[in-house]
C-alpha positions as CSV (number, residue, x, y, z in Angstrom):
1,M,-25.9,7.5,-8.3
2,L,-24.8,4.2,-7.7
3,G,-27.7,1.6,-6.2
4,V,-27.5,-0.6,-2.5
5,R,-27.5,-3.3,-5.2
6,A,-24.8,-2.5,-7.6
7,R,-22.5,-1.6,-4.8
8,L,-23.5,-5.2,-3.1
9,R,-22.8,-7.6,-6.3
10,F,-19.6,-5.4,-7.0
11,A,-18.3,-6.2,-3.7
12,L,-19.2,-10.0,-4.8
13,R,-17.3,-9.7,-7.8
14,L,-14.3,-8.0,-5.5
15,C,-13.8,-11.0,-3.3
16,R,-14.6,-13.6,-6.2
17,S,-11.7,-12.7,-7.7
18,Y,-9.7,-13.9,-5.0
19,S,-8.3,-16.7,-6.1
20,H,-10.9,-19.5,-3.2
21,G,-8.5,-23.2,-4.1
22,G,-6.9,-25.4,-1.4
23,T,-5.1,-23.2,0.8
24,E,-2.9,-26.5,1.8
25,S,0.2,-26.1,-0.3
26,L,-0.6,-22.0,0.8
27,K,1.2,-19.4,3.3
28,K,-0.4,-18.9,6.3
29,T,0.2,-16.0,9.1
30,A,0.4,-16.8,12.9
31,L,-3.3,-15.6,12.7
32,F,-4.6,-17.7,10.3
33,E,-6.5,-20.3,12.7
34,F,-7.5,-17.2,14.7
35,H,-9.7,-15.5,11.3
36,Q,-11.1,-19.1,10.7
37,S,-12.3,-19.0,14.6
38,E,-13.3,-15.8,13.6
39,G,-15.4,-17.1,10.0
40,A,-12.9,-15.4,7.9
41,R,-13.2,-15.6,4.4
42,M,-9.6,-17.3,3.3
43,V,-8.6,-16.7,0.1
44,E,-5.2,-17.4,-1.7
45,F,-3.5,-13.9,-2.1
46,A,0.2,-13.8,-3.4
47,G,1.4,-17.7,-1.8
48,W,-0.7,-17.0,1.5
49,S,-3.7,-18.0,2.5
50,M,-6.0,-14.3,3.7
51,P,-8.5,-13.2,5.2
52,V,-11.2,-11.2,2.6
53,Q,-13.6,-10.3,5.0
54,Y,-14.9,-11.6,7.9
55,K,-19.4,-12.1,8.6
56,D,-19.3,-8.1,8.1
57,S,-19.9,-7.6,4.9
58,H,-17.5,-5.9,3.0
59,I,-19.3,-2.5,2.6
60,S,-19.9,-2.8,6.2
61,S,-15.9,-3.3,7.4
62,H,-15.2,-0.6,4.7
63,L,-17.4,2.5,6.1
64,H,-15.9,1.2,10.0
65,T,-12.8,1.6,9.3
66,R,-13.3,4.9,8.1
67,Q,-16.2,6.1,11.6
68,H,-14.1,4.0,14.3
69,C,-11.1,1.5,13.2
70,S,-10.5,-1.7,12.0
71,L,-7.6,-4.2,12.4
72,F,-6.4,-5.5,9.5
73,D,-3.3,-8.5,8.8
74,V,0.0,-7.5,7.0
75,S,1.9,-10.4,8.0
76,H,2.1,-11.0,3.8
77,M,4.6,-7.9,4.2
78,L,7.8,-9.2,3.7
79,Q,9.9,-7.3,6.6
80,S,13.6,-6.7,6.3
81,K,16.4,-5.0,8.5
82,V,20.0,-3.4,6.7
83,T,22.7,-2.8,9.1
84,G,26.0,-1.8,8.7
85,K,28.1,1.5,8.1
86,D,27.4,1.4,4.5
87,R,24.0,0.4,5.3
88,V,22.0,3.7,4.0
89,K,24.1,3.8,1.0
90,F,23.0,0.3,-0.1
91,M,19.7,1.0,0.0
92,E,20.1,4.3,-2.1
93,S,21.8,2.4,-4.3
94,L,18.2,0.0,-4.9
95,I,15.8,2.5,-4.3
96,V,14.0,6.0,-5.8
97,G,14.4,7.4,-2.0
98,D,16.6,9.9,-0.1
99,I,17.2,7.6,3.8
100,A,20.4,9.7,4.0
101,E,18.2,13.3,5.4
102,L,15.5,11.0,7.1
103,K,15.7,11.8,10.7
104,D,16.2,8.6,13.3
105,N,12.8,6.8,13.5
106,Q,11.7,8.8,10.5
107,G,10.0,6.0,7.6
108,T,9.3,7.1,3.7
109,L,7.5,5.6,1.2
110,S,10.2,4.4,-1.9
111,L,10.1,3.2,-4.8
112,F,12.9,0.2,-6.6
113,T,13.8,0.7,-9.6
114,N,15.4,-1.3,-12.6
115,D,18.0,0.2,-14.8
116,K,15.0,1.2,-17.7
117,G,13.5,3.8,-14.5
118,G,10.4,0.5,-14.2
119,I,8.7,0.4,-10.4
120,M,10.0,-3.4,-9.7
121,D,7.9,-2.6,-5.7
122,D,6.9,0.0,-4.1
123,V,8.5,0.5,-0.1
124,I,9.1,1.9,2.9
125,V,11.9,2.3,4.3
126,T,12.6,3.6,8.1
127,R,15.6,4.7,9.5
128,T,15.4,3.9,13.1
129,S,17.6,5.0,16.5
130,G,19.0,0.9,17.2
131,G,21.4,1.5,13.6
132,Y,19.6,0.0,11.1
133,L,17.0,0.1,8.5
134,Y,13.8,-1.0,8.9
135,I,11.6,-1.7,5.5
136,V,8.7,-3.0,4.5
137,S,7.6,-4.1,0.4
138,N,5.0,-6.5,-1.2
139,A,4.1,-10.1,-0.4
140,G,3.9,-10.3,-4.3
141,C,6.7,-8.8,-4.4
142,A,8.5,-11.1,-2.0
143,D,10.1,-13.6,-3.5
144,K,11.4,-10.8,-6.4
145,D,12.8,-8.6,-3.5
146,S,14.5,-10.6,-1.5
147,A,16.4,-12.4,-4.3
148,H,17.1,-8.6,-5.4
149,M,17.8,-7.5,-2.7
150,K,20.7,-10.4,-1.5
151,E,22.9,-10.1,-5.3
152,Q,23.1,-6.8,-4.5
153,L,24.4,-6.9,-1.5
154,A,26.9,-9.8,-2.6
155,Q,27.9,-7.2,-4.9
156,F,28.1,-3.8,-2.5
157,K,30.0,-6.1,-0.2
158,A,32.5,-7.3,-2.7
159,A,33.4,-4.0,-3.1
160,G,34.3,-3.2,0.3
161,N,31.7,-2.1,1.8
162,D,29.7,-2.7,5.1
163,A,26.4,-4.0,4.7
164,D,24.7,-7.1,6.0
165,L,20.8,-7.9,5.4
166,E,18.5,-9.5,7.7
167,F,14.8,-11.3,6.9
168,L,12.1,-10.6,10.2
169,E,10.2,-13.3,11.5
170,A,7.5,-11.1,12.5
171,G,4.2,-10.3,12.6
172,L,2.4,-7.4,11.2
173,I,-0.6,-6.3,12.1
174,A,-2.4,-2.8,10.9
175,L,-5.0,-0.4,13.1
176,Q,-6.4,1.8,10.8
177,G,-9.1,5.0,11.6
178,P,-9.8,8.3,13.5
179,S,-10.0,5.9,16.4
180,A,-7.1,4.1,16.2
181,A,-5.1,6.1,18.4
182,R,-7.2,6.7,21.3
183,V,-7.5,2.9,21.6
184,L,-3.7,2.0,21.2
185,Q,-2.7,5.0,23.6
186,E,-4.6,3.4,26.2
187,G,-2.4,-0.1,26.2
188,V,0.9,2.3,25.4
189,S,3.3,4.2,27.7
190,D,4.5,6.2,24.9
191,D,2.7,10.0,24.0
192,L,1.2,8.9,19.7
193,S,0.1,12.8,19.4
194,K,4.2,14.1,19.5
195,L,3.8,10.5,17.1
196,S,3.6,11.5,13.0
197,F,2.9,10.1,9.8
198,M,6.0,8.2,8.9
199,S,7.4,8.5,11.8
200,S,7.8,4.7,14.5
201,A,9.1,3.4,18.1
202,V,9.6,-0.2,18.9
203,T,7.7,-0.1,23.0
204,T,5.1,-2.1,24.9
205,V,2.1,-2.3,23.1
206,L,-0.8,-3.8,25.6
207,G,1.9,-5.7,27.7
208,V,3.8,-7.3,24.6
209,K,7.2,-6.3,24.3
210,G,9.6,-5.1,21.7
211,C,6.7,-4.0,18.5
212,R,7.7,-1.5,15.8
213,M,4.8,1.1,15.8
214,T,4.7,2.9,13.2
215,R,1.7,5.5,12.3
216,C,1.1,4.9,8.9
217,G,-1.3,2.7,6.8
218,Y,-2.3,1.8,3.2
219,T,-5.8,2.8,3.6
220,G,-5.6,7.2,4.1
221,E,-6.4,7.0,7.6
222,D,-4.9,7.7,10.6
223,G,-3.5,4.5,11.8
224,F,-0.9,2.1,12.8
225,E,1.1,-0.8,11.7
226,I,2.5,-2.7,14.6
227,S,5.4,-5.3,13.3
228,V,4.6,-8.0,16.6
229,P,6.9,-10.7,18.2
230,I,5.5,-13.9,16.3
231,E,4.3,-15.5,18.9
232,H,2.3,-12.7,20.2
233,T,0.4,-11.9,17.6
234,V,-2.7,-13.4,18.3
235,E,-2.7,-12.3,22.0
236,L,-2.5,-8.4,20.8
237,V,-4.8,-9.1,17.9
238,E,-7.4,-10.3,20.7
239,S,-6.1,-7.9,23.5
240,L,-6.6,-5.3,20.8
241,L,-10.0,-6.6,20.1
242,K,-11.2,-5.7,23.9
243,N,-12.0,-2.9,22.3
244,S,-15.6,-1.8,20.9
245,E,-13.6,0.6,18.2
246,V,-11.8,-2.0,16.8
247,K,-13.4,-4.6,14.1
248,L,-11.8,-7.4,11.9
249,A,-11.8,-6.1,8.1
250,G,-9.9,-8.1,5.2
251,L,-9.1,-7.4,2.3
252,A,-11.8,-6.6,0.6
253,A,-12.2,-3.4,2.7
254,R,-8.1,-2.9,2.9
255,D,-8.2,-2.7,-1.2
256,S,-11.6,-0.4,-1.5
257,L,-9.7,1.9,1.8
258,R,-7.0,2.4,-0.5
259,L,-8.5,3.4,-3.9
260,E,-10.4,5.9,-2.5
261,A,-7.2,7.0,-1.0
262,G,-5.4,7.0,-4.3
263,L,-2.4,4.9,-3.6
264,C,-1.3,2.2,-5.9
265,L,-1.9,-1.5,-6.0
266,Y,1.3,-2.6,-7.1
267,G,0.8,-5.4,-9.7
268,N,-2.2,-3.5,-10.8
269,D,-2.0,0.4,-10.8
270,I,2.1,-0.4,-10.9
271,D,4.9,-2.4,-12.0
272,E,8.2,-3.0,-13.7
273,T,6.8,-1.6,-17.6
274,T,5.5,2.0,-15.0
275,T,7.8,5.0,-14.2
276,P,7.9,6.9,-11.4
277,V,7.2,9.9,-13.5
278,E,4.3,7.6,-15.6
279,A,3.0,6.5,-12.4
280,S,2.4,10.8,-10.8
281,L,5.0,8.9,-8.2
282,L,7.8,11.9,-8.3
283,W,7.6,13.0,-5.0
284,T,9.4,9.8,-4.2
285,I,12.5,10.9,-6.4
286,G,14.3,12.8,-3.3
287,K,15.7,17.0,-5.0
288,R,19.6,15.0,-3.6
289,R,18.6,12.0,-5.6
290,R,17.6,14.0,-8.7
291,A,21.0,15.9,-8.9
292,A,23.2,12.5,-8.2
293,A,21.5,11.1,-10.5
294,N,22.9,7.8,-9.1
295,F,19.1,5.5,-8.1
296,P,18.8,2.6,-11.1
297,G,17.0,4.1,-14.1
298,A,18.6,7.9,-13.3
299,E,18.8,8.8,-16.9
300,I,15.5,7.7,-18.0
301,V,13.9,8.6,-14.9
302,L,15.1,12.1,-15.7
303,K,14.9,12.9,-19.1
304,Q,11.3,12.1,-19.0
305,I,11.1,14.6,-16.0
306,K,12.2,16.9,-18.2
307,E,10.1,16.1,-21.7
308,K,7.4,15.1,-19.7
309,T,6.1,11.1,-20.5
310,R,3.0,10.0,-23.1
311,R,1.0,8.5,-21.0
312,K,0.6,9.2,-17.2
313,R,-1.6,7.5,-13.8
314,I,-4.7,9.4,-13.2
315,G,-7.8,9.4,-10.4
316,L,-11.5,9.3,-12.3
317,M,-14.8,8.9,-11.6
318,S,-17.9,7.2,-14.3
319,T,-21.5,6.6,-14.5
320,G,-23.3,3.3,-15.3
321,P,-21.7,-0.2,-13.8
322,P,-18.4,-0.4,-11.9
323,V,-15.0,-0.7,-13.8
324,R,-12.7,-2.6,-13.5
325,Q,-8.9,-3.2,-13.9
326,H,-8.9,-3.5,-18.0
327,T,-12.0,-1.3,-18.5
328,P,-10.8,1.0,-22.0
329,I,-11.0,4.5,-21.5
330,L,-11.6,6.2,-24.9
331,N,-12.2,10.1,-25.3
332,V,-15.1,12.0,-26.5
333,D,-14.7,11.3,-29.8
334,G,-14.6,7.6,-29.0
335,K,-10.8,7.1,-29.8
336,V,-9.3,4.5,-27.2
337,I,-6.4,6.2,-25.2
338,G,-5.5,4.2,-22.1
339,E,-6.4,1.3,-19.6
340,V,-8.3,1.5,-16.2
341,T,-5.6,-0.3,-13.8
342,S,-8.0,-0.4,-10.9
343,G,-11.5,0.5,-9.9
344,C,-14.8,-0.3,-7.8
345,P,-17.2,1.5,-6.7
346,S,-16.5,3.9,-3.6
347,P,-18.8,2.9,-0.8
348,C,-18.2,6.6,0.7
349,L,-19.2,9.0,-1.8
350,K,-21.8,5.8,-3.9
351,Q,-20.0,7.0,-6.9
352,N,-17.7,4.7,-9.6
353,I,-14.4,5.9,-9.1
354,A,-11.3,3.7,-10.9
355,M,-7.7,4.4,-11.8
356,G,-5.5,3.8,-15.0
357,Y,-3.6,5.5,-17.4
358,V,-4.1,8.0,-20.7
359,D,-2.6,9.5,-22.8
360,T,-1.2,12.4,-21.2
361,E,-3.4,15.0,-22.9
362,Y,-5.9,13.0,-21.0
363,S,-4.6,13.7,-17.8
364,K,-6.0,17.4,-16.9
365,S,-8.2,17.2,-14.2
366,G,-11.4,17.9,-14.6
367,T,-11.3,17.0,-18.3
368,S,-14.0,14.9,-20.3
369,I,-13.3,11.4,-21.1
370,K,-15.5,8.1,-21.4
371,V,-15.1,4.2,-20.4
372,E,-16.6,1.4,-22.7
373,V,-18.2,-1.4,-19.9
374,R,-19.6,-4.2,-21.0
375,K,-19.3,-2.9,-24.7
376,K,-21.3,0.3,-23.6
377,V,-19.4,3.2,-23.5
378,V,-20.2,5.5,-20.5
379,D,-19.7,9.5,-19.4
380,A,-16.7,9.7,-16.7
381,V,-14.9,12.4,-15.9
382,V,-10.8,12.5,-15.1
383,T,-11.0,13.7,-11.1
384,K,-8.2,14.5,-8.7
385,M,-6.8,11.9,-6.1
386,P,-7.4,11.0,-4.0
387,F,-11.5,10.5,-4.0
388,V,-11.6,11.1,-0.1
389,P,-9.0,13.2,1.6
390,T,-6.6,11.5,3.7
391,K,-5.7,11.7,7.1
392,Y,-3.0,10.9,8.0
393,Y,-1.3,12.6,11.9
394,T,0.9,15.7,11.8
395,V,2.5,16.6,15.7
396,K,0.5,20.0,16.2
């Protein structure tokens, strides 16, 4: 079990792992000045100036999210919409997901893949009742994603298809935690008990019109991401914070929460050298899409499904000092069998948790392994993810 001091030390290292250089050239969300007024510690993340934590400690913010609810600024994420009668066909030419079979206002996590089956980004695509697809993708991949979508769209339209692409200038906030629905219900007329995980609705939230509210998030808790007209972002955040259940949280808490939930961070746990099969994300590939074999890299990915892969993403728990990215993973005989991609002390479990890739023969849950931390080899065990049970909401 990890001591309090060790967890605090690691939390400080986590904060320092982000760049603390000058913010003059960085992009800023509509909440930048608000963050500063709230005492946020601002850092560089994916070209943006973002809050890593506020006056409360990282651990306090993490636990508050699990016990109550927290408000995160995720406006750095890329929001876009695809219109036109062939919009579904266009998106399915880029990703592995089955968009055609989604219901109106239902979304899914999917993956942009390249011709080698590598993951270019993970993305949420929602099929809306308004005649368009609403898409949220990672800030760190924004330039790459937008260029890729524009290039592919030009070819798609040149072939006589009908689709158009628009990048949205909107705020995006996430309200996450067990009391999130109760807090939000006070400010919306929609019955949130009828809104399932990965479903969305355009509504008025606490007096702000034209918000797209999606029941999803990056913490493993019940919660919502709200796309809000950019000029009303501060207003909505201030209104939500009037409820004592709600506290601000930054990137540090968001990262440890997502790791407890066993969720991948693009650039750490998945990238263009990683396939959906290796990353244990096979569930993102719809049955119809597998049969059609018409997504980028399908030949390679489908072959891996049949023949298995050399390596596989796993979760692990370890003793001793916390493990971090690039920590070597060994078998019990001391042979290097893989590498950690994300790791931190779990504030909820008070144990070291991590994910990484190992040779497939060592990927079964319960397998005894080792990790090398600070040139010292310590015991670890392959552990089923999520480490902390997720609490996504489904309509009963």
